C-alpha positions as CSV (number, residue, x, y, z in Angstrom):
1,M,-32.9,-2.1,26.2
2,I,-35.8,0.2,27.2
3,N,-38.2,1.6,24.7
4,T,-39.2,5.1,25.6
5,P,-41.7,6.5,23.1
6,D,-42.1,10.3,22.9
7,N,-45.7,11.5,22.9
8,A,-47.1,8.2,21.9
9,E,-50.6,8.3,20.4
10,P,-52.2,4.9,20.7
11,S,-55.1,5.9,18.5
12,K,-52.8,6.3,15.5
13,P,-51.9,3.3,13.4
14,I,-48.4,1.8,13.8
15,Y,-46.1,3.2,11.1
16,F,-43.0,1.2,11.8
17,S,-42.8,-2.2,13.5
18,A,-40.1,-4.8,14.2
19,H,-41.4,-8.1,15.6
20,D,-39.2,-10.7,17.3
21,I,-35.9,-9.7,15.6
22,H,-32.9,-12.1,16.0
23,A,-29.6,-11.2,14.5
24,Y,-26.0,-12.5,14.6
25,Y,-22.4,-11.3,13.9
26,G,-21.0,-14.6,12.7
27,E,-21.8,-17.0,15.6
28,S,-22.4,-14.2,18.1
29,Y,-26.0,-13.8,19.0
30,I,-26.4,-10.0,19.3
31,V,-30.0,-9.1,18.8
32,Q,-32.3,-11.4,20.8
33,G,-36.0,-11.0,20.1
34,V,-36.4,-7.3,19.8
35,S,-39.8,-5.9,19.1
36,L,-40.7,-2.2,18.5
37,N,-43.8,-0.3,17.5
38,V,-43.6,3.4,16.4
39,H,-46.2,5.8,15.2
40,E,-45.7,8.2,12.3
41,G,-43.9,11.3,13.5
42,E,-42.9,9.7,16.8
43,I,-39.5,9.7,18.4
44,L,-38.4,6.4,20.0
45,A,-35.3,6.1,22.2
46,L,-33.5,2.8,22.8
47,L,-31.5,3.0,26.0
48,G,-28.8,0.6,27.2
49,R,-25.2,0.1,28.1
50,N,-22.4,-0.6,25.7
51,G,-22.8,-4.0,24.1
52,A,-26.5,-4.2,24.7
53,G,-27.2,-4.5,21.0
54,K,-28.6,-1.0,20.3
55,T,-26.4,-0.2,17.3
56,S,-26.9,-3.8,16.0
57,T,-30.7,-3.3,16.2
58,L,-30.4,-0.1,14.0
59,R,-28.2,-1.9,11.5
60,A,-30.7,-4.8,11.4
61,I,-33.5,-2.3,10.7
62,A,-31.5,-0.7,7.9
63,R,-30.8,-4.2,6.4
64,L,-27.1,-3.8,6.4
65,D,-25.0,-6.9,5.8
66,E,-24.1,-7.2,9.5
67,P,-25.6,-8.3,11.7
68,S,-27.4,-10.9,9.7
69,V,-31.1,-11.2,10.6
70,N,-32.3,-14.9,10.6
71,K,-35.7,-14.4,12.2
72,G,-38.4,-11.7,12.6
73,E,-40.3,-9.2,10.5
74,I,-39.6,-5.5,10.0
75,W,-42.3,-3.2,8.4
76,L,-42.3,0.5,7.4
77,D,-45.5,2.0,6.1
78,H,-46.8,-1.4,5.1
79,Q,-43.6,-2.3,3.3
80,P,-41.8,-5.5,4.4
81,L,-38.2,-4.4,5.1
82,H,-37.2,-7.8,6.2
83,T,-37.4,-9.0,2.6
84,M,-35.2,-6.1,1.3
85,K,-31.5,-5.5,0.7
86,A,-29.9,-2.4,2.2
87,W,-30.2,-0.3,-0.9
88,E,-33.9,-1.3,-1.3
89,A,-34.5,-0.3,2.4
90,A,-32.8,3.1,1.6
91,Q,-35.1,3.6,-1.4
92,A,-38.1,2.7,0.8
93,G,-37.2,5.7,3.1
94,I,-34.7,4.5,5.8
95,S,-31.6,6.4,6.6
96,L,-29.0,5.5,9.3
97,V,-26.8,8.2,10.7
98,P,-23.9,6.2,12.3
99,E,-22.0,7.3,15.4
100,D,-18.9,8.3,13.3
101,R,-21.1,10.3,11.0
102,R,-19.0,9.4,7.9
103,I,-18.6,12.9,6.4
104,I,-16.8,12.5,3.1
105,Q,-13.3,14.0,3.3
106,G,-12.4,16.5,0.6
107,L,-16.0,17.6,0.0
108,T,-17.6,20.8,1.3
109,V,-20.7,20.9,3.4
110,E,-22.8,21.7,0.3
111,E,-21.1,19.0,-1.8
112,N,-21.8,16.4,0.9
113,L,-25.5,17.4,0.8
114,Q,-25.6,17.5,-3.0
115,L,-24.2,14.0,-3.2
116,A,-27.1,12.7,-1.1
117,Q,-29.5,14.5,-3.4
118,I,-28.0,12.7,-6.4
119,E,-28.8,9.4,-4.8
120,K,-32.4,10.4,-4.3
121,P,-33.2,13.7,-5.9
122,I,-36.8,14.1,-4.4
123,G,-35.5,14.8,-0.9
124,W,-35.3,18.1,1.0
125,S,-33.8,21.1,-0.9
126,L,-30.6,22.7,0.2
127,E,-32.5,25.8,1.2
128,R,-34.8,23.8,3.4
129,I,-31.9,22.1,5.1
130,Y,-30.1,25.4,5.6
131,E,-33.2,26.8,7.2
132,L,-33.3,23.9,9.6
133,F,-29.5,24.2,10.2
134,P,-28.4,27.8,9.7
135,R,-24.9,26.9,10.7
136,L,-24.6,24.7,7.7
137,G,-25.7,27.5,5.5
138,E,-23.0,29.7,6.9
139,R,-20.4,27.0,6.3
140,R,-21.6,25.6,3.0
141,K,-18.2,26.2,1.3
142,Q,-16.2,24.8,4.2
143,E,-14.8,21.2,4.0
144,G,-17.2,19.0,6.0
145,T,-14.6,17.2,8.0
146,T,-13.2,20.5,9.4
147,L,-16.5,21.3,11.1
148,S,-17.0,20.9,14.9
149,G,-18.5,17.7,16.2
150,G,-21.9,19.2,16.6
151,E,-21.8,20.7,13.1
152,Q,-20.8,17.4,11.6
153,Q,-23.8,15.8,13.4
154,M,-26.0,18.5,11.8
155,L,-24.5,17.8,8.4
156,A,-25.0,14.0,8.8
157,I,-28.7,14.6,9.7
158,G,-29.0,17.1,6.8
159,R,-27.6,14.6,4.4
160,A,-30.2,12.0,5.5
161,L,-33.0,14.5,5.0
162,A,-31.7,15.3,1.5
163,R,-32.6,11.7,0.6
164,D,-36.3,12.1,1.3
165,I,-36.7,9.7,4.3
166,K,-39.6,8.3,6.2
167,L,-37.5,6.8,9.1
168,L,-34.4,8.4,10.6
169,L,-32.1,6.1,12.6
170,L,-29.6,8.0,14.8
171,D,-26.7,6.1,16.5
172,E,-25.5,7.9,19.7
173,P,-26.2,11.4,18.2
174,Y,-25.1,13.3,21.3
175,E,-21.8,11.4,21.9
176,G,-19.1,13.9,22.8
177,L,-21.2,17.0,22.2
178,A,-21.4,20.0,24.5
179,P,-24.7,20.4,26.3
180,V,-25.7,23.5,24.4
181,I,-25.2,21.6,21.1
182,V,-27.2,18.7,22.4
183,Q,-30.1,21.1,23.2
184,E,-29.8,22.5,19.7
185,I,-30.0,19.1,18.0
186,E,-32.9,18.1,20.3
187,K,-34.8,21.2,19.1
188,T,-34.0,20.2,15.5
189,L,-35.3,16.7,16.0
190,R,-38.6,18.1,17.3
191,L,-38.9,20.2,14.2
192,I,-38.2,17.1,12.0
193,R,-40.9,15.3,13.9
194,E,-43.4,18.0,13.0
195,Q,-42.6,17.2,9.4
196,G,-44.0,13.7,10.0
197,I,-40.6,12.0,10.0
198,T,-40.3,9.0,12.4
199,T,-37.1,8.8,14.4
200,I,-35.4,6.1,16.4
201,I,-32.4,7.1,18.6
202,V,-30.0,4.9,20.4
203,E,-28.3,6.4,23.5
204,Q,-26.5,5.3,26.6
205,N,-27.5,8.5,28.4
206,A,-31.1,8.4,29.6
207,V,-31.1,12.2,30.4
208,A,-30.0,13.0,26.8
209,A,-32.6,10.6,25.3
């Protein structure tokens, strides 16, 4: 994997760091000594082919059950994530948007967002999310799973913002999207960065990243 920081500012303190992370799926050694340093409000891209361990690295950061991390330290804003369970990491401000987006079937766009607000009610308001993603505002009463792929990606990101996050993890956010939608989401990520939210993206496509 290649770390490609966006507008790195060496003078700023490190906001997120992962040091010498090793993780396994069962006996399969997937994440082998990954180290990352990211400044607050920075966008970091992890690039690599399928099977390089990109998604597993995000899951390790989010403290999900798999892969299991057996070595290394993970810190966010001076908080030791490596000592936390997944729900504790989420409360600390981490949100992972998986490649399949996991929009809840049977719920409208607005209900998907409201459910995230229930989990952590001090996050972004619906109005603020709709300002960032006008398409979601236009489709707020539409069932989330009937949206286009690009709109579902916007909803997944909006749902993460509704939880009041510090670190946004995006797994292949541009997969299968039209170039014009990719550009729209890239613009949105820059706006999110301006709000001080740190973002880590995994991608196969170096041009998209």
